[in-house]
VMD Tcl script that draws the C-alpha trace (Angstrom):
set ca {
  {113.82 81.19 -140.97}
  {117.47 81.38 -141.14}
  {119.24 84.48 -139.15}
  {121.03 87.00 -141.34}
  {124.56 86.40 -142.31}
  {127.59 88.91 -142.52}
  {130.42 88.18 -144.73}
  {133.53 90.31 -145.28}
  {135.58 90.48 -148.71}
  {138.65 92.17 -149.38}
  {139.15 92.38 -152.76}
  {138.08 94.56 -155.52}
  {136.72 97.35 -152.98}
  {133.76 95.00 -152.27}
  {132.20 95.00 -148.87}
  {129.08 92.89 -147.36}
  {126.83 94.63 -145.21}
  {124.31 92.94 -142.77}
  {121.04 92.43 -143.82}
  {117.47 91.01 -142.43}
  {116.38 87.81 -143.28}
  {113.81 87.04 -146.37}
  {112.17 84.63 -147.74}
  {114.09 83.93 -150.79}
  {117.91 84.17 -151.93}
  {118.75 87.98 -152.40}
  {121.59 90.23 -153.03}
  {121.34 94.20 -152.36}
  {123.12 97.13 -151.73}
  {124.91 100.23 -153.11}
  {126.96 101.29 -156.33}
  {129.11 104.00 -155.63}
  {132.03 105.85 -157.16}
  {135.17 104.55 -155.47}
  {136.58 107.94 -155.15}
  {134.20 110.20 -153.90}
  {131.31 107.90 -152.70}
  {128.76 109.26 -154.57}
  {125.99 106.91 -155.98}
  {126.07 105.32 -159.46}
  {122.80 105.07 -161.22}
  {121.91 102.55 -164.00}
  {125.15 100.30 -163.13}
  {124.64 96.74 -164.46}
  {124.88 94.40 -161.75}
  {124.86 90.62 -162.86}
  {125.11 87.54 -160.83}
  {127.83 84.92 -162.40}
  {127.63 81.22 -161.70}
  {130.92 78.87 -161.67}
  {131.09 78.86 -165.42}
  {131.06 82.56 -165.72}
  {127.33 82.44 -167.00}
  {124.72 85.31 -166.21}
  {122.10 83.88 -163.99}
  {120.36 87.08 -162.64}
  {121.05 90.85 -163.42}
  {119.58 94.41 -162.41}
  {120.17 98.04 -162.74}
  {120.78 100.21 -159.81}
  {118.58 103.01 -159.15}
  {118.98 106.45 -158.76}
  {120.32 106.43 -155.28}
  {122.79 103.71 -156.43}
  {120.54 101.05 -154.53}
  {120.04 97.71 -156.22}
  {118.12 94.44 -155.51}
  {119.16 91.05 -157.19}
  {117.03 88.04 -156.74}
  {118.57 84.72 -157.36}
  {116.99 81.94 -158.84}
  {118.60 79.31 -156.65}
  {121.38 79.45 -153.73}
  {124.96 78.68 -154.23}
  {128.23 80.48 -155.02}
  {128.20 83.65 -157.41}
  {130.34 86.43 -158.36}
  {128.92 89.76 -159.12}
  {129.95 91.66 -162.12}
  {129.24 95.47 -162.01}
  {129.66 97.64 -165.14}
  {128.72 101.24 -165.96}
  {129.54 103.48 -169.25}
  {132.79 105.60 -168.05}
  {133.79 103.09 -165.41}
  {135.88 99.90 -165.34}
  {134.30 96.70 -164.91}
  {134.46 95.12 -161.27}
  {134.03 91.31 -160.63}
  {133.78 90.11 -156.70}
  {135.37 87.14 -155.07}
  {133.03 84.26 -154.60}
  {129.93 84.65 -152.50}
  {128.34 81.96 -151.15}
  {124.51 82.43 -150.44}
  {121.84 79.80 -149.31}
  {118.17 79.56 -149.90}
  {116.20 82.16 -147.58}
  {119.19 84.37 -147.42}
  {119.30 88.19 -147.48}
  {122.84 89.45 -147.90}
  {124.09 92.77 -148.57}
  {126.95 93.68 -150.90}
  {128.18 97.21 -151.67}
  {130.07 97.80 -155.07}
  {132.83 100.50 -155.75}
  {133.73 101.38 -159.20}
  {136.56 103.55 -160.25}
  {136.09 106.02 -163.31}
  {138.03 104.47 -166.46}
  {137.44 106.53 -169.68}
  {139.83 106.71 -172.84}
  {140.81 110.26 -173.68}
  {141.88 110.68 -177.39}
  {143.23 114.31 -178.32}
  {140.29 115.97 -175.97}
  {137.59 113.47 -176.85}
  {136.09 111.16 -174.18}
  {135.69 107.92 -175.64}
  {133.42 105.30 -173.68}
  {131.99 101.78 -174.30}
  {128.24 101.09 -174.24}
  {126.98 98.27 -171.71}
  {124.23 96.29 -173.20}
  {122.65 93.66 -170.91}
  {122.47 89.95 -171.85}
  {119.15 90.00 -173.67}
  {117.45 87.02 -174.85}
  {115.68 89.16 -177.41}
  {117.94 89.75 -180.76}
  {115.77 93.18 -181.18}
  {116.61 94.32 -177.71}
  {120.37 93.85 -178.44}
  {119.89 95.90 -181.56}
  {118.65 98.87 -179.34}
  {121.86 100.98 -179.63}
  {122.07 100.47 -183.26}
  {118.84 101.64 -183.92}
  {119.20 104.61 -181.90}
  {122.56 105.49 -183.96}
  {120.21 105.62 -187.10}
  {118.70 108.59 -185.70}
  {115.05 107.74 -186.63}
  {112.39 107.64 -183.56}
  {112.84 108.77 -179.81}
  {114.96 106.98 -177.59}
  {115.27 106.93 -174.09}
  {118.14 104.53 -172.24}
  {118.14 103.30 -168.68}
  {120.64 106.18 -167.89}
  {117.93 108.95 -168.98}
  {115.32 107.01 -167.14}
  {117.03 107.27 -163.98}
  {117.66 110.72 -164.23}
  {114.03 111.54 -165.25}
  {113.14 110.17 -161.57}
  {109.43 109.94 -162.59}
  {107.36 107.72 -160.71}
  {104.74 106.22 -163.60}
  {105.77 104.66 -166.69}
  {103.79 106.90 -168.52}
  {105.39 109.95 -167.19}
  {108.59 108.36 -168.87}
  {107.14 108.02 -172.19}
  {105.18 111.47 -172.52}
  {108.38 113.15 -171.32}
  {108.98 114.73 -174.75}
  {106.69 116.88 -176.48}
  {104.41 115.15 -179.14}
  {103.76 112.13 -176.87}
  {100.67 112.59 -174.48}
  {98.05 110.44 -172.60}
  {94.22 110.50 -174.09}
  {91.51 108.33 -172.19}
  {94.05 106.44 -170.26}
  {95.84 105.43 -173.83}
  {99.34 107.07 -175.23}
  {98.63 109.67 -178.11}
  {101.17 110.65 -180.60}
  {100.58 114.02 -182.55}
  {98.38 116.62 -182.44}
  {94.41 116.46 -182.19}
  {93.67 116.15 -185.85}
  {96.67 113.96 -187.16}
  {97.37 112.20 -184.10}
  {97.00 108.56 -183.14}
  {97.16 105.73 -180.79}
  {100.28 103.63 -181.23}
  {100.82 99.60 -180.68}
  {102.71 99.17 -177.35}
  {105.23 96.21 -177.18}
  {106.47 95.09 -174.03}
  {109.68 92.78 -174.38}
  {108.59 92.03 -178.14}
  {105.15 90.86 -177.24}
  {102.25 93.22 -178.26}
  {100.14 94.41 -175.48}
  {96.47 95.67 -175.97}
  {94.48 97.36 -173.14}
  {97.09 97.12 -170.71}
  {97.44 99.87 -168.22}
  {101.22 100.59 -168.49}
  {101.49 101.95 -164.89}
  {100.09 98.77 -163.46}
  {102.21 96.74 -165.76}
  {105.33 97.92 -164.68}
  {107.43 100.54 -162.98}
  {110.29 102.86 -164.51}
  {112.76 100.91 -162.61}
  {111.96 97.73 -164.45}
  {112.67 99.34 -167.49}
  {116.15 98.94 -169.43}
  {115.10 101.17 -172.61}
  {112.22 102.42 -174.57}
  {111.92 103.41 -178.44}
  {109.17 105.52 -179.62}
  {108.31 105.76 -183.58}
  {105.79 108.03 -184.40}
  {104.86 106.90 -187.88}
  {105.00 103.52 -189.69}
  {107.98 105.10 -192.07}
  {110.32 105.42 -189.11}
  {109.82 101.90 -187.69}
  {113.03 99.80 -188.60}
  {112.60 96.76 -190.48}
  {113.64 94.30 -187.67}
  {110.73 95.69 -185.38}
  {106.92 94.49 -185.68}
  {105.27 96.15 -188.60}
  {102.57 93.61 -189.64}
  {99.83 94.45 -187.06}
  {99.61 98.15 -187.19}
  {96.55 100.02 -187.86}
  {96.96 102.89 -190.40}
  {100.04 104.91 -190.17}
  {100.70 105.07 -186.87}
  {104.02 104.03 -184.91}
  {104.88 101.74 -182.27}
  {106.28 102.14 -178.99}
  {108.91 99.23 -177.93}
  {109.34 98.84 -174.10}
  {112.47 96.68 -173.13}
  {112.61 95.63 -169.58}
  {115.02 93.81 -167.41}
  {113.45 90.28 -168.48}
  {113.97 91.06 -172.20}
}
mol new
graphics top color blue
foreach p $ca { graphics top sphere $p radius 0.5 }
foreach p [lrange $ca 0 end-1] q [lrange $ca 1 end] { graphics top cylinder $p $q radius 0.2 }
display resetview
């Protein structure tokens, strides 16, 4: 097993940390505010290859920490972005198979202000599924309930079911998610990354830190046309869960 390595970069406020060796090539560290050093949660950290293509990505946790597993060794640059901050791109970082390397990332606030109104851009990860990329568009339509990655981080709930049942009207009954009251309630169909999941224990299948966004539609009338509708039972709605692998 290779010994740990320490590399130093001076540009763009990126600093590399000493790290312990691991079995696979991994980058890890914290994302912080460049001014006051406070953690930046739900920042998108992406590894770019020499052509600028994204080869792996993740979101920072509540404490600003992140862990990014790379599919192969080589030279990558880290692109980090977060709503309300300016983007940052590191110089090339060389990592070989079996290495575990620490990289701390710092971001500077970069909001555009117009006549007292703060305007910021939304950052959508490079999802493969076009339905996942339409998350914000559906949220703007105002139908259903939505949880963004930032909101999930702020909830600080240890289990996925606790995130889904965060608001009134969504509960757990006999191990299943339940929408509505006792008489008019129903069990929605749950999709993870666009695939229907039946009989899956959500808390065993994924953790809140794996989730990028959640859409909850309480009845069939709320469901947008681009989302699954043909295999629903009755008038109950659906829950769409999008993970970092969507």
